[in-house]
Every structure is written in structure tokens, then in C-alpha cells.
N, C-alpha and C positions, 0 to 999 in steps of 0.2 A: 684283413687279407695278408698271408705272408708277404714280405718283399722280396722280390724276383732277381736273380741273378742274373748275369748277361745271356746264360742259355736258358733263363725261363723255367728253372728250376726253384720250386717255391722254398725260400728261406725258413725253414723250421722254427728257426729262435727268435728271428725278428720281429717287431711290431706290427701290426694291419696297418696298412695308409691309411689317411685320414679319408673318411667318404668310401671306405672298402668293408670287406667281412672277410673272417678268416676261414682258409680251405681245412676241413676235419678231413681226420684219417679215411673216414667215406668218399670224399669228395676225391682225395689222393687215389685210392682205388678205382673209383668208375674213369678218374683221367688217365690213369694207365692203359682200362680197357677201350676209351677213346683210341689210346695212341697204339694200342695191338690192332684195331679194326682198320684203324688208318691202313697200317702197312698192310694187313688183309687186301683191303679194297686196291691198295696202289700196286701190289703185286699182284691181282688180277689181271689192274690195265699193261702193267708190262708184259702179263704171257701172254694178253689178246692181241699187243703191239708184234711180240715173237713170232707169235704164231699168224699174223697176217703178214710179216716181212719172207718169212719162210714160205707161205703158201705164193706171195705174189712169185717168187724164186721159182718155186716149183712149176707155177702156174707158164711163166715166161720158158721155162725150157723144157715145155712140150711136156710134163707128167702125168696128167690128164682132164678131164672137165671137173674133175672133184676138187683139182687147187681153188677154181673159181668160186665154188660153193663156199671152200674153207676162209677164203680172200674174205667173200663179200661177208661173210659173217662176222669177221675177226673186224674188219672196217669197220661195220657197225659199231659191234662193239666197243670198239675205242671214242666212236663217237659218244655214243649212249654215257660212257663212264667219265669223258671228259665233261661234257655236259651238266651230269651231276653233280661232280668235282665243282664244275664253277659255280652251280645253286645251294651247295651246300656250304662252300670256303666263303661266299657273300653274305652267308647270314653272322660272319662271325667277324671279318677281315677282309680287306681287298684285295683279288686274287693276283699274286704274283708283284702284290705291293704297289699293282698301275691303279690311278686314281679313276676308274670305271663308276660309270653313273650306278646309283643306285648298288651297290656294295657295299659291305660291313653294315649292313642293316642295323644290329643288335645296337651295337655301338652307336650307333649315326639316330637311332632313332628312339634310343632308351627312356628317354622321357614322354616321348610322345607313347611310347608302350605303358608306360608307369600310368599316366593319366587315364590310355585304353581299357590296364587294368580296373584303378580304382572303380571307373563308369561302370565296368562290367558287373564288379562287385557291389558295387549301389546298386544297380539297377534289377541284379538278378537275385541278390542273396539278402539284401538288405531291406526291401521292402515291403510294408506292413501286410500284404498279404500270404508274401511268402513266411516271412517270420512266424503270423498268424495260423497259417494252415499248419509247419513245421509243429510249432506246441502243441497244437490241438490232436495232432497224427501222436505225440508222443506220453500225451494222459501224465502228465504230471504230477499232477495231482495224485489219482490212483499210486503211483508210485511211492510216493514221497510217502503217503500212507500208512502201504503196506511196511515201507523199510523205517518206518517210526515204531509199528506197530511190537516190532521185532526188541526184548528188552537190552541185550545190548547195543544195538542203535543207537536207544535211548539211554543209555547209563552214558555211550560215549557222547553224544549231542551235549547231555547234561554238564558233564566233566567239561567240554570244551567252553560252552557257557560260561561255567563257572570261570575256568581258565582267563577268558574273555572278561569278565565281569572283575576279577581281581588285581588284572593287567587295568583297565580304566582308571579303579579307584586306586589304584597305586601314582599311577601319571597324575591324577588331576591334585593340585598342591591343595592342602589345607584351607591357608588361607584365603588362598582364591575362593574354594566353594563356599568357606564360611561367608565371605562379602557378599559373593550375590544371594544367599541363602536368606543371610540379616535383610538384605535389602529387599530381596521379596517378600519375608513376613510381613517387614515394617509396612510396606508401600501396601501391600493389602488390606493388613489392620486397619492401619489410616485411611484407606478408600471406602471401607466396607462400613457401615455404620449400623453398631451392633445393640443398641438399644431396643428398634421395634423387637430381637430376634430374642433377647432378653426378658423382653416384654411377652411376649406372645409363650415364651418357655415358660417365666412366674406364673401368667394368667392357668395354665394348665397344670402345672402343680399344686397353684391353690384350691384351681376346683378337683382335682383327684384329693385332695388332701395329704400329697404326698408332702410337706411340710410340714405335717404332726409331730412327725418322727423327730427333727430335727427341734422341734417344740420340746419334744417330751426328754431328750437326750439335752438340751440346754436346762430346761426346770430341773430335771434330776443333780446333774453337775452342779449347777447353784446351790439348791438345796445343801448336798455335799458339803462344799466349798463354805457355806456359812456356816454349818454345822462344826467342823474343825476350827474355823476361823473367827471363833465368836469376843474374843476379845478384842482381835485389829477392829473388828466392825466397829466396838463401842470403843475403844481410844479413836476411832477416826469422828466417832460424833462429839465426840465430849472435847477432840480438837479444834472442833471448829467452832464451839461456843462460847459468848461472851467470855471474856477475863470476870467481871464484874460478877457474875451468878455463884452462886455455892456449887463445891464442889460435888456436894450430895445430892443436888439438883442435876448436876452436868451427868453425874452417872445413873438419874433414876432415867433421863432422858433419853442418854445412851440405851439402857435396857430394854425399856421401852420400845428405842425405832427398831432395836437389831431381833426384837419379839415379833410386830408386827412383819417386820420385812421377812421373817422366816413365816408367817405364819400366810403371805402370799404367794411367794414362792413354793409352798408346800401345796396348798390350796390349788396353784394352778398346775403343779406336778398329777395330783391328784382328781382335779377334777378335769376331764376332757368339757365340760358346758360351762368352764368359767369366764366369766364376762371379759376379762384379761386377754384371753383366747378368742375372742370372738370378735374384742376390736383387732388384733393381732392380724385376723382372718380377711378384715375390713380393710385393714390398710397396707395389705400386701397385694390385696385385688386391685385398691385404688392407683397401688405403684403401678403393676403392669399397666394398668390401662392407663396411666403418666407415659409408661415406657413408652405407649405404641403411639401417644396421640396429641399429648402434651408438647409444645414445641422446646419450653423452656426446659423442663426434666429430660428430655431428649439430648439439648445442648451441652448440660452440663453434664451427661455421661458421659458425652462424644471427649468431652473436654478432659475430664478422667480417664478417659482409655488412652489421649495423645499421650498424658502425666506420665499413663505407667509404661507403655510401649517402650517412651524415649526415654526412659530412667537407666542409665548405664548397667548395672543389677542385673535386668529384664534383657537386653542389648548383647550381657554376656551369655546370657542362659539362650537365647536363641542361635547366637554364636557357635557355642560347645555341643549343640546337640547334632549338628556335622558329623563331629568326632565319636559320637555313640553311636550315632547310626550307621559312620562308615567302619567302623571295630564292629560291631553287631553282624555287618553285610558281609565283613572279609572270615569272619571266623564260621558263619553257615554255609558260604562258599569253598572252604578249605571243609569243613569236616562232609562225608560221603552219607553220613546220616544222620545230618541235620534238617530240620524241618522243611527250611528252603529247598533242599536240591531232591528230599524226596517228594514232595508238592509237584516239582518242575519237570521230574523226571514219571510222576501219575500223570502229568497232564500231558505230556509230549506221549504219552502210551495209548492215553484218552483219547486224542487229538489223532494220532494214526489209526487207530480204529478207528474212530468215524470217517475220515478220509479213503480210506480201503472199503468202505461197504456204502457210504452215506453219497449217492450219484448230483445231490444238490448241492451239498459241498463240493466235492471236485470241481465240479461246474463250476462252483465261484472261483474256488483257488486257481485252476486254468484261465480262468477269464483275469484275472488279477494279473498273474504272471504275463498272459497273453499282450495286455494292455498295458502292461510296464513297458514288457519287451520293444513291444511297437514303438509306444514313446519315446524309447531310450534312438532306435534304428532310422525313426523319422526325424527327431529334433536332431540327433548329433550323427546324421549319416553323411553332411558334406566334411564335416571333421575324421569321421571314420574313412571313408575315401581316399580324404588329401593325406592320411599317415600312409595309406600306401604310396600313393604318386609323389608326395615328399621325399619318403626314403627313397625311392627306387632312384628321385633324381638327384638323392645323394649320394648314390653307389659310383666308383670309379668308371669310366666306361669299357675298359679296355679287363678289367676285374670281374666286370660283370657277364662281359661276352664270354670269358674264359671259366666261369661257375658256370652259366646255362649251357655251355660244349660240353661241361663235367656231366651233367646229366642226362641230356639228350643225345651227346656225339654219338654216341654207340650206336643210338637208332638210325643218325642220318647217315653216317656210312655204310649201313644196308643197303639203305638208297642208291651208295654208289656201285655197288655189288648187284643190286639188282638194276641197273641201268646199265651195266657190263652184258649181263646175260639178255636183258628184254631187249638191249639194241642189237646182240649179236643173233637172236630168234629173229626178230626182227628183219635184219639182213638179209638174213640167210633165204627167210621168206620172201621178201622182193626180189631177191637176184632168182631164186626159184619160179616166182612169178614171171619175169621179164624172159629169163629164157626159154621157157615152156611157151610164152605167148608168140618169141621172136623165133623160135625152133620151128 
């Protein structure tokens, strides 16, 4: 609130004192209105006082019986005006500065008023029944559905969500997220035993014959490689022969080994029922079973998994995955025609259409909102009401009184005017009855 000079006029350029609040232009206009009404009520008091003096003088000079009626009405009007002036003034300050008990009520009772206001709000506005009934009457689920079903509203929500998503990803530090993601993936990988799952998958693959395509590919590639690298195979066989054997024997052995190896691979490639294929099927089936039930095999797989996950290269790949995901999400969020935004928009419109027509879904949404709101107001009602009482307690008493007077003082001055008029009429009536009975 503005600092006041000696005349009580707010200093518009001064900062508000601690514990007070500023007077706005509207407040200043209201205060001027209060001053005008005060002048009017006081002027009316002066008028009836003058009338009383003149009527009393006229009565004493024998002007007629009418003077007594006017004097009685004016006298009662003065009494009513003074009584109401005292009552209105006592709300905000001590009348004439006198230490009269039960005056300056608002400055003296400010803290109690704040506590009462907080209690009133808590009991009448922050009760679970009031919040629930009010929200139920609003039909938020239906209204939200109708609003979301509009394409322009869905576009707006999608754009706002995209902005929020980009902002969140921008605020997050890559190093922090990478550390969290890497630690989470590593911890989950170490906690979960993979052998039984791999065994079940391999068992199903073998049962369905899915591995045969892999065997076909390996055999075909092995045949092609042997065809292209015959010299390399024979050189490898000859290089492993003893030094005392003749060279032509080594060449014969190498050529024989190469031909047998090529024949074996060719037969495996061309014969689905080849014994080696059957042996491979049995090996894979046994291995799948061991992965699920053999303790030693499962332990070996777990050790291998830990070794692989713990390798620096794997950790680098896990950590760098966040950068790729972040870039992909930001790019999709910025592109209005991206699949992410188009799907989000379509989902919002679909949700809106369902909400606007499906009463069961409306009831669910309304129920969630009601329960959430009731939980908040019932759990934090004390904190909310204490915010009101603590705020009022922190206000400066004098400035609070002036602020309230600026808002309701004009109506209170009408009480003074009404007191003057009603008092005059009551006095006239009493005097008239007295004269009639006494006459």
C-alpha cells in the first residue's frame, strides 16, 4: 500500500510498507466516493441541526404548534444521525480519538476476523460434500469432451503439449538422463534372469521350424565361401600337416578334405532331411530345455549376460540411446505433420467424442476429478485456510481498515443518511402521538 503523508493522502510513488498492500486506481476512486458520501451525510446532519435550532426558536417565539413538530423531528434526526455516525465510525477507528470500549473494531479484531474468515471458507467452501456436489453439477467430463472434439481445440492442446514436451526435454541434462537410463537398464538386466525366457523362445522356434531358414542361409553362404576360397582351405590343411610328409601327399590330403567338406555342406544345403540337420535340431531342442531347467547352463548364461552388459562398449550404447530418443521426440514434437502429433491430435479428438456421448466415461472422469478435488481440499484444508488467516494477520491494521472502508464505506454512509431520515420520522411520530394523547 502507498505510504501516507501527514494529510492521509496516499503517496503514489512510494513503495508499499511491509505487511500492507497497494491502493489501486479503482480503490482511490472508491475512497473519493466514500468522502463524497461522508460529506453528504455530515451535511444532512448539519441541516437537521439548523432546522432544530430554528424550529426551537420559532416555538419559543410563539410561531405556532407546527414548530414543535418540526423541532421534535429535527431533534430525533440529529440523534439518529449521531448514533449511526458513531456506529459506522467505530468499525474503522475510535470516534473523536476517544478510547471508548468496543470501537476501532476492524483494526483491533483484524486477526480474529482473518481466522473467522478462514474457518468460514473451510467449513462452507472446502468441505468434501460441497466440492463434490459443485463439481457434479458442472458436468466437467461432458463439457471437456465437447471441447476436445472440436478440431481447433485438439490442435491447441496438441501444440501446448508439444511445447511442454520440448521444454521438459530441453531442461533435462543429457548426462543426468543418460546416467539414470543406463543405471536403470543395467539394474533391470542384472535383476532379470534371461535363460528361461531364451529357452522358451528357442524351444518354440525349433518346434515351429523357424531355425531352418537360418540353417539354410548358413549352409548356402558356407557353400559359396568354400567355392570361392578353395585354395585357402587347402593351404590351411597343408599348413597343418607334419613337416616330414611329402608335399604331394599334403596336396592330396588337402584336396580330399576340401572336397569332402564341400560335399558335406552341399548335401546339408540341398537335403532337408540330412542327418546333420537332424542332429542340429536335437542339439537346439536339448539346449532350449537346458536353458529352462539345467542349473549349470542357466548360471553360465547369467555370467555371460553380466559380462556383456558390463562391457564399456555396451554401456556406451545404452547411454547414447537417450540422445537418439531425445532427438527423435523433439523433432516429432516440432513437426506439425509428424506421426506423433497427428496421432496425439486424433487421440484427443477421439477421446473428446467419447466423452461427449458416453455417459459411463463421463461418470468415470467426473468421479476421478471429484475424488482428486475432495482429497486436495480435505487433506490441505488447514493449509488453505491458514493462508487466509496468516495473510490477514500480516496486513497492517490501519491500512486494512482503510482498504475495507474504501470498498464498503459508501454503503455505510447511506446508513447515516437513513438514520437521519428514519430518526426524524420516528421523532415526528412519537411527538405526534404524545400530543394526541396529551391533547
